[in-house]
KEKE-3310 file (N, C-alpha, C; in steps of 0.2 Angstrom, whole numbers, plus 5000, padded with zeros to 4 digits):
npx = (5434:5444:5450:5464:5469:5484:5485:5479:5466:5467:5462:5467:5473:5476:5468:5457:5453:5450:5439:5429:5426:5420:5409:5403:5397:5387:5377:5371:5358:5347:5348:5340:5348:5356:5361:5353:5363:5380:5394:5409:5421:5423:5417:5406:5389:5380:5363:5354:5337:5327:5313:5305:5312:5317:5332:5335:5349:5353:5343:5345:5351:5344:5333:5320:5313:5313:5319:5336:5346:5354:5357:5366:5377:5377:5387:5402:5412:5424:5427:5440:5447:5453:5468:5473:5474:5484:5493:5492:5485:5479:5480:5471:5466:5454:5438:5428:5413:5415:5413:5399:5399:5404:5392:5382:5389:5387:5373:5370:5377:5369:5357:5359:5361:5353:5347:5343:5335:5334:5329:5328:5340:5349:5357:5369:5381:5396:5403:5421:5437:5449:5462:5457:5450:5454:5456:5443:5438:5442:5441:5426:5424:5430:5420:5408:5411:5405:5397:5398:5409:5420:5416:5411:5417:5420:5411:5413:5420:5427:5426:5438:5442:5450:5450:5459:5467:5468:5459:5445:5427:5421:5415:5405:5399:5396:5386:5377:5373:5373:5380:5385:5399:5406:5403:5410:5421:5430:5422:5419:5427:5423:5408:5389:5383:5392:5397:5385:5384:5397:5390:5382:5388:5397:5388:5383:5395:5396:5384:5386:5397:5393:5382:5391:5399:5388:5385:5386:5400:5404:5413:5415:5411)
npy = (5629:5641:5653:5656:5646:5638:5622:5607:5598:5586:5570:5562:5571:5574:5583:5584:5570:5567:5579:5570:5561:5569:5573:5560:5557:5566:5561:5550:5543:5553:5553:5546:5553:5546:5535:5517:5503:5499:5493:5499:5513:5530:5545:5560:5569:5581:5588:5601:5603:5611:5610:5607:5613:5625:5635:5650:5657:5649:5648:5651:5639:5629:5616:5612:5600:5597:5586:5586:5589:5598:5607:5615:5605:5607:5602:5594:5579:5564:5545:5536:5521:5511:5506:5516:5528:5528:5527:5517:5519:5515:5499:5490:5490:5485:5490:5489:5496:5509:5521:5521:5522:5532:5544:5540:5545:5559:5561:5557:5568:5581:5578:5579:5588:5605:5616:5611:5598:5583:5578:5585:5585:5576:5565:5561:5548:5541:5527:5523:5518:5519:5527:5538:5545:5557:5566:5568:5572:5585:5592:5593:5601:5612:5612:5618:5624:5621:5627:5623:5618:5629:5639:5637:5629:5613:5603:5589:5586:5575:5567:5574:5567:5570:5586:5600:5614:5622:5622:5626:5625:5620:5631:5627:5618:5630:5636:5626:5620:5606:5593:5581:5578:5591:5599:5598:5608:5624:5639:5648:5661:5668:5675:5671:5678:5681:5673:5670:5682:5681:5669:5673:5681:5671:5663:5673:5678:5666:5666:5676:5674:5660:5668:5677:5665:5660:5670:5676:5675:5682:5680:5672:5654)
npz = (5081:5083:5066:5067:5076:5079:5083:5079:5083:5095:5101:5109:5119:5135:5140:5132:5133:5148:5147:5138:5147:5158:5154:5147:5159:5161:5153:5161:5173:5183:5201:5218:5230:5243:5231:5225:5232:5224:5215:5213:5206:5203:5195:5201:5202:5211:5213:5215:5221:5229:5231:5243:5256:5253:5249:5249:5241:5235:5225:5209:5205:5206:5203:5204:5203:5189:5175:5177:5164:5158:5170:5182:5193:5211:5219:5213:5212:5218:5220:5223:5223:5238:5235:5226:5232:5238:5227:5218:5205:5192:5191:5193:5205:5217:5217:5227:5234:5233:5228:5231:5243:5246:5240:5249:5260:5260:5256:5269:5274:5271:5276:5289:5290:5298:5290:5277:5267:5263:5254:5244:5235:5222:5212:5200:5192:5186:5186:5183:5175:5187:5182:5176:5184:5195:5185:5177:5187:5189:5177:5176:5187:5180:5170:5177:5185:5203:5215:5228:5227:5224:5232:5245:5255:5262:5262:5259:5268:5281:5297:5309:5320:5333:5342:5335:5342:5332:5323:5314:5310:5296:5281:5277:5285:5294:5287:5285:5299:5308:5306:5318:5321:5319:5327:5338:5333:5333:5333:5314:5309:5298:5295:5293:5287:5278:5272:5263:5256:5248:5242:5234:5224:5218:5212:5203:5196:5189:5181:5172:5167:5160:5150:5145:5136:5129:5120:5102:5094:5083:5073:5056:5051)
capx = (5441:5446:5455:5471:5473:5488:5485:5475:5461:5469:5457:5471:5477:5475:5463:5451:5451:5446:5432:5425:5422:5414:5404:5397:5394:5378:5371:5369:5351:5348:5344:5341:5354:5362:5356:5354:5372:5382:5399:5414:5423:5422:5415:5397:5387:5374:5362:5348:5331:5323:5308:5305:5316:5320:5338:5336:5353:5351:5337:5346:5352:5339:5330:5314:5310:5315:5326:5342:5351:5357:5357:5373:5376:5380:5395:5404:5419:5428:5430:5446:5449:5459:5473:5474:5477:5491:5499:5492:5480:5479:5484:5466:5464:5446:5436:5422:5407:5419:5407:5393:5400:5405:5388:5380:5391:5385:5366:5369:5376:5362:5350:5360:5360:5347:5342:5343:5330:5337:5325:5330:5346:5349:5364:5370:5386:5400:5410:5427:5443:5453:5468:5454:5447:5457:5456:5437:5432:5447:5437:5417:5423:5433:5415:5402:5412:5400:5399:5400:5419:5423:5416:5407:5422:5420:5405:5417:5426:5426:5428:5444:5445:5452:5449:5467:5466:5467:5454:5437:5421:5422:5411:5399:5395:5395:5380:5372:5376:5368:5384:5390:5408:5407:5400:5417:5427:5429:5417:5424:5428:5418:5400:5384:5380:5399:5396:5379:5386:5399:5388:5379:5394:5400:5384:5381:5399:5396:5380:5390:5402:5387:5381:5397:5401:5384:5385:5389:5409:5404:5417:5415:5412)
capy = (5631:5648:5651:5656:5641:5632:5616:5604:5592:5578:5566:5560:5574:5570:5586:5582:5563:5569:5581:5565:5556:5570:5575:5555:5557:5571:5556:5544:5546:5556:5544:5551:5554:5542:5528:5511:5502:5497:5493:5505:5519:5536:5553:5560:5575:5583:5593:5606:5605:5617:5609:5606:5616:5631:5640:5656:5659:5643:5647:5652:5634:5624:5612:5614:5594:5596:5583:5593:5587:5604:5609:5615:5603:5610:5599:5585:5573:5558:5542:5531:5514:5511:5506:5522:5531:5524:5526:5512:5520:5509:5494:5489:5488:5483:5498:5489:5502:5516:5528:5522:5524:5541:5546:5539:5549:5564:5560:5561:5575:5584:5573:5581:5599:5608:5619:5607:5593:5577:5575:5591:5582:5572:5563:5556:5544:5536:5521:5528:5516:5522:5532:5544:5549:5563:5570:5568:5577:5592:5594:5593:5607:5618:5614:5620:5629:5620:5632:5617:5616:5635:5646:5632:5622:5610:5597:5584:5584:5568:5569:5575:5565:5575:5594:5604:5623:5630:5618:5628:5624:5622:5637:5623:5617:5636:5639:5621:5615:5598:5586:5581:5579:5597:5602:5597:5612:5629:5643:5650:5667:5669:5676:5666:5683:5685:5665:5669:5687:5676:5663:5677:5684:5665:5662:5681:5678:5661:5667:5681:5669:5659:5674:5678:5659:5660:5674:5673:5678:5686:5677:5669:5649)
capz = (5082:5078:5062:5070:5081:5075:5085:5077:5089:5098:5104:5115:5123:5141:5143:5130:5136:5153:5146:5137:5153:5159:5147:5147:5166:5159:5151:5166:5174:5188:5205:5223:5234:5238:5225:5225:5231:5218:5216:5207:5209:5199:5197:5202:5202:5215:5212:5221:5218:5230:5232:5249:5260:5248:5253:5244:5240:5230:5220:5203:5202:5209:5197:5204:5201:5181:5174:5176:5161:5157:5178:5185:5200:5217:5220:5210:5216:5215:5222:5218:5227:5241:5234:5222:5235:5239:5223:5213:5198:5184:5193:5193:5211:5217:5220:5231:5233:5236:5225:5233:5250:5246:5239:5256:5265:5256:5258:5277:5277:5270:5281:5296:5291:5300:5285:5272:5268:5260:5248:5239:5231:5219:5209:5195:5194:5182:5186:5178:5178:5192:5181:5173:5190:5195:5178:5176:5193:5188:5170:5179:5193:5176:5166:5180:5195:5207:5223:5235:5227:5222:5236:5250:5256:5268:5262:5257:5274:5287:5305:5310:5327:5340:5338:5337:5344:5327:5316:5313:5309:5288:5280:5273:5292:5298:5284:5285:5303:5309:5307:5325:5323:5317:5333:5340:5330:5334:5326:5309:5308:5295:5299:5291:5282:5275:5267:5258:5252:5243:5236:5228:5221:5216:5206:5201:5191:5184:5178:5169:5162:5155:5147:5140:5132:5125:5114:5097:5094:5078:5066:5049:5053)
cpx = (5441:5451:5463:5473:5477:5487:5479:5472:5464:5466:5460:5475:5473:5467:5455:5448:5448:5439:5428:5424:5418:5410:5397:5394:5385:5375:5367:5361:5351:5344:5343:5347:5354:5356:5356:5361:5373:5390:5404:5417:5422:5420:5406:5397:5381:5372:5355:5341:5325:5317:5303:5307:5320:5325:5339:5342:5353:5347:5340:5348:5350:5333:5323:5311:5312:5321:5334:5349:5357:5360:5364:5372:5379:5386:5395:5411:5421:5428:5431:5445:5455:5466:5477:5476:5481:5497:5497:5487:5482:5482:5479:5464:5457:5443:5431:5416:5410:5414:5402:5391:5399:5399:5381:5381:5388:5374:5366:5372:5372:5355:5351:5357:5353:5341:5342:5339:5333:5336:5325:5337:5345:5356:5364:5380:5388:5406:5414:5431:5446:5457:5464:5451:5447:5455:5449:5436:5435:5443:5429:5418:5426:5425:5410:5404:5405:5401:5401:5407:5421:5422:5414:5411:5419:5413:5409:5420:5423:5428:5434:5446:5445:5453:5457:5464:5464:5463:5447:5434:5421:5417:5404:5394:5394:5387:5377:5374:5370:5376:5388:5395:5408:5408:5408:5425:5425:5425:5420:5423:5423:5412:5395:5382:5387:5397:5390:5380:5392:5398:5385:5383:5397:5395:5383:5387:5400:5391:5382:5394:5397:5386:5387:5398:5394:5382:5389:5396:5409:5410:5414:5416:5418)
cpy = (5637:5648:5654:5653:5636:5626:5613:5600:5587:5576:5562:5564:5573:5575:5585:5574:5564:5572:5575:5562:5562:5574:5568:5556:5563:5564:5550:5547:5547:5551:5551:5551:5551:5537:5522:5509:5499:5496:5499:5510:5526:5542:5554:5568:5576:5589:5593:5606:5610:5615:5610:5610:5621:5634:5646:5657:5654:5642:5648:5645:5629:5620:5611:5603:5591:5590:5587:5589:5593:5610:5610:5611:5609:5607:5594:5586:5567:5553:5538:5525:5517:5512:5511:5527:5533:5521:5520:5513:5517:5502:5489:5485:5489:5488:5496:5493:5508:5521:5527:5525:5533:5545:5544:5544:5558:5565:5562:5566:5580:5582:5576:5587:5601:5611:5616:5602:5589:5575:5580:5589:5576:5571:5558:5553:5538:5532:5522:5521:5521:5528:5539:5548:5554:5568:5572:5574:5585:5595:5597:5601:5613:5620:5618:5623:5628:5625:5627:5616:5622:5637:5643:5628:5617:5605:5591:5581:5578:5572:5569:5571:5570:5582:5597:5611:5628:5627:5623:5626:5626:5628:5633:5621:5624:5639:5633:5617:5609:5594:5587:5581:5587:5602:5601:5604:5620:5633:5646:5658:5671:5669:5671:5672:5683:5679:5668:5676:5682:5671:5668:5678:5679:5664:5668:5680:5672:5662:5670:5677:5664:5661:5676:5673:5658:5664:5673:5676:5683:5684:5673:5661:5645)
cpz = (5078:5071:5064:5075:5077:5077:5081:5082:5090:5103:5110:5118:5131:5143:5139:5132:5144:5152:5142:5143:5156:5158:5148:5153:5165:5156:5154:5168:5179:5194:5212:5226:5243:5235:5229:5228:5226:5220:5211:5210:5203:5201:5200:5203:5207:5213:5218:5219:5222:5232:5239:5255:5257:5252:5249:5239:5233:5222:5212:5202:5205:5203:5196:5202:5193:5182:5172:5170:5159:5164:5180:5193:5205:5218:5215:5215:5214:5222:5220:5225:5231:5239:5229:5225:5237:5233:5216:5209:5192:5186:5194:5200:5212:5222:5225:5229:5236:5233:5227:5241:5252:5246:5246:5261:5263:5257:5265:5278:5276:5274:5287:5296:5294:5296:5279:5273:5262:5254:5243:5235:5230:5215:5204:5196:5187:5185:5181:5179:5181:5187:5179:5178:5190:5191:5177:5183:5192:5181:5171:5183:5187:5172:5171:5185:5199:5212:5228:5233:5227:5228:5243:5252:5262:5268:5261:5263:5277:5292:5306:5316:5331:5336:5338:5338:5337:5320:5320:5307:5301:5286:5277:5279:5296:5294:5287:5292:5305:5310:5315:5327:5323:5323:5339:5337:5333:5329:5322:5309:5304:5294:5293:5287:5276:5270:5263:5253:5244:5237:5232:5224:5215:5209:5202:5192:5187:5180:5171:5163:5158:5149:5141:5134:5127:5118:5106:5096:5089:5069:5060:5053:5047)
residu = (UNK:UNK:UNK:UNK:UNK:UNK:UNK:UNK:UNK:UNK:UNK:UNK:UNK:UNK:UNK:UNK:UNK:UNK:UNK:UNK:UNK:UNK:UNK:UNK:UNK:UNK:UNK:UNK:UNK:UNK:UNK:UNK:UNK:UNK:UNK:UNK:UNK:UNK:UNK:UNK:UNK:UNK:UNK:UNK:UNK:UNK:UNK:UNK:UNK:UNK:UNK:UNK:UNK:UNK:UNK:UNK:UNK:UNK:UNK:UNK:UNK:UNK:UNK:UNK:UNK:UNK:UNK:UNK:UNK:UNK:UNK:UNK:UNK:UNK:UNK:UNK:UNK:UNK:UNK:UNK:UNK:UNK:UNK:UNK:UNK:UNK:UNK:UNK:UNK:UNK:UNK:UNK:UNK:UNK:UNK:UNK:UNK:UNK:UNK:UNK:UNK:UNK:UNK:UNK:UNK:UNK:UNK:UNK:UNK:UNK:UNK:UNK:UNK:UNK:UNK:UNK:UNK:UNK:UNK:UNK:UNK:UNK:UNK:UNK:UNK:UNK:UNK:UNK:UNK:UNK:UNK:UNK:UNK:UNK:UNK:UNK:UNK:UNK:UNK:UNK:UNK:UNK:UNK:UNK:UNK:UNK:UNK:UNK:UNK:UNK:UNK:UNK:UNK:UNK:UNK:UNK:UNK:UNK:UNK:UNK:UNK:UNK:UNK:UNK:UNK:UNK:UNK:UNK:UNK:UNK:UNK:UNK:UNK:UNK:UNK:UNK:UNK:UNK:UNK:UNK:UNK:UNK:UNK:UNK:UNK:UNK:UNK:UNK:UNK:UNK:UNK:UNK:UNK:UNK:UNK:UNK:UNK:UNK:UNK:UNK:UNK:UNK:UNK:UNK:UNK:UNK:UNK:UNK:UNK:UNK:UNK:UNK:UNK:UNK:UNK:UNK:UNK:UNK:UNK:UNK:UNK)
# end
């Protein structure tokens, strides 16, 4: 803590509590996407290995099959119980298999993509009391700035049903076509080349931020 910081560390501060849950996720084992069935709600991180069908722009965050304890997730997310989405946070709503089902959906999305290989994706997850789930997801996004959260929106989208005239394919479905329901949507005006350039820029900015954070401050401890 900087010497001129007037605030003492508060372990019960909501950001510190959310951060502790997010960091606990990083101690969970890495599993296939999707993992074996389980019950519960919580948060998760998805990793890209790039071993089977490399997608060049993702090379800076590819784990290449190594255990990604310190790897950068390509996407993070949450799954809350149905009742929690209707205002029932903290009321011990039965979560069922909501977290597993979300990971299963994500596994199906990459399997359907024409230019991705489902074997290149791994995940880790943490079952969490529902009241802490939204804050934990926010902290994970702040910690890692995953590019499928920050730059390439649409990976977590669901089938919208009947298409509205103004509804376009997401950036994710534009770059990674294959989900059948996305074919009902109008082409996105952003081109594939523009998306790739945004990804390159986002990854470069993230790498620069990491280098800045790793540099010594020059202050005495």
